[in-house]
C-alpha positions as CSV (number, residue, x, y, z in Angstrom):
1,M,-2.9,126.7,29.1
2,R,-6.0,128.7,28.4
3,L,-8.0,127.5,25.4
4,L,-7.2,130.6,23.4
5,G,-4.1,131.8,25.2
6,W,-1.9,131.1,22.2
7,Y,-4.1,133.3,19.9
8,S,-3.1,136.6,21.4
9,R,0.6,135.9,20.6
10,S,0.1,137.3,17.0
11,A,-2.2,140.0,15.7
12,H,-2.5,138.2,12.3
13,P,-5.8,136.4,11.8
14,E,-4.4,133.3,10.1
15,R,-2.5,130.4,11.8
16,L,-0.4,127.6,10.4
17,V,-1.3,124.3,12.2
18,V,1.2,121.5,11.8
19,A,0.6,118.0,13.1
20,V,3.9,116.6,14.5
21,E,4.7,113.2,15.9
22,D,4.3,114.4,19.5
23,G,1.5,116.9,19.2
24,I,0.4,120.0,17.4
25,V,2.5,123.1,16.5
26,L,0.7,126.5,16.0
27,A,2.5,129.2,14.1
28,A,1.7,132.7,12.9
29,P,3.2,135.8,11.3
30,P,4.3,138.3,13.9
31,K,2.3,141.2,12.5
32,R,-1.2,141.6,11.0
33,V,0.3,142.5,7.6
34,S,3.4,140.9,6.5
35,V,5.0,140.3,3.1
36,G,6.0,136.7,2.5
37,K,4.3,135.7,5.7
38,G,5.1,132.1,5.2
39,K,8.8,132.8,5.5
40,H,8.3,134.8,8.7
41,M,6.0,132.4,10.6
42,R,7.0,131.8,14.2
43,V,5.8,129.2,16.6
44,V,3.3,130.6,19.0
45,A,2.4,127.4,20.8
46,R,3.2,123.7,21.0
47,L,0.5,121.4,22.3
48,S,1.6,117.9,23.3
49,G,-0.5,114.9,22.4
50,S,-1.6,114.7,26.0
51,E,-2.9,118.3,25.9
52,A,-4.8,118.3,22.5
53,V,-5.4,116.2,19.4
54,L,-6.5,117.0,15.9
55,V,-9.9,115.5,14.9
56,D,-11.8,115.4,11.7
57,P,-15.4,115.7,13.1
58,F,-16.7,113.7,10.1
59,N,-14.0,111.0,10.2
60,G,-13.3,111.6,6.5
61,E,-16.9,110.9,5.4
62,F,-17.4,114.4,3.9
63,D,-15.1,116.9,2.0
64,T,-15.1,119.7,4.5
65,R,-12.8,122.5,5.5
66,I,-13.2,121.7,9.2
67,V,-10.7,120.3,11.7
68,L,-11.1,120.4,15.4
69,V,-8.3,120.9,18.0
70,R,-9.8,118.8,20.9
71,F,-8.3,119.6,24.3
72,R,-7.9,117.1,27.2
73,D,-10.9,118.6,29.0
74,R,-13.1,117.8,25.9
75,S,-13.3,121.5,24.9
76,W,-12.5,122.2,21.3
77,L,-11.5,124.8,18.8
78,R,-12.8,124.7,15.2
79,L,-10.3,125.4,12.5
80,G,-11.1,126.3,8.9
81,T,-8.7,124.8,6.4
82,V,-7.6,126.4,3.2
83,E,-8.8,123.5,1.1
84,P,-11.0,120.5,1.6
85,R,-9.0,117.3,2.0
86,G,-5.9,119.3,2.6
87,A,-2.8,118.1,4.4
88,L,-4.4,118.0,7.8
89,H,-7.3,116.0,6.6
90,R,-5.0,113.5,4.8
91,Y,-2.9,113.2,8.0
92,L,-6.1,112.5,10.0
93,L,-7.3,109.9,7.6
94,R,-4.1,107.9,8.2
95,Q,-4.6,108.0,12.0
96,P,-6.8,105.6,14.0
97,L,-10.2,107.1,14.8
98,A,-10.2,109.3,17.9
99,D,-12.3,108.5,20.9
100,S,-15.6,110.4,20.8
């Protein structure tokens, strides 16, 4: 999978990132403008845990809106979250520290 291949599957700029037991699910509304976009989200990619992991680059030390999707080849994609210490950050704080 190309690093950003999943991004072109929706013209909408926002994505929903969900940490699941076996990896990461990326969802997006099908159009740039949609009413009730949360209801119309569709999965645009599933990344297994062997393909990519979610990482808090500061390991919970700071209240940030940054989460990284780190791929197997060590490349990464920076995600901005809606709120500091949001659901993804709380999930990551419960996980063992990722390898650097």
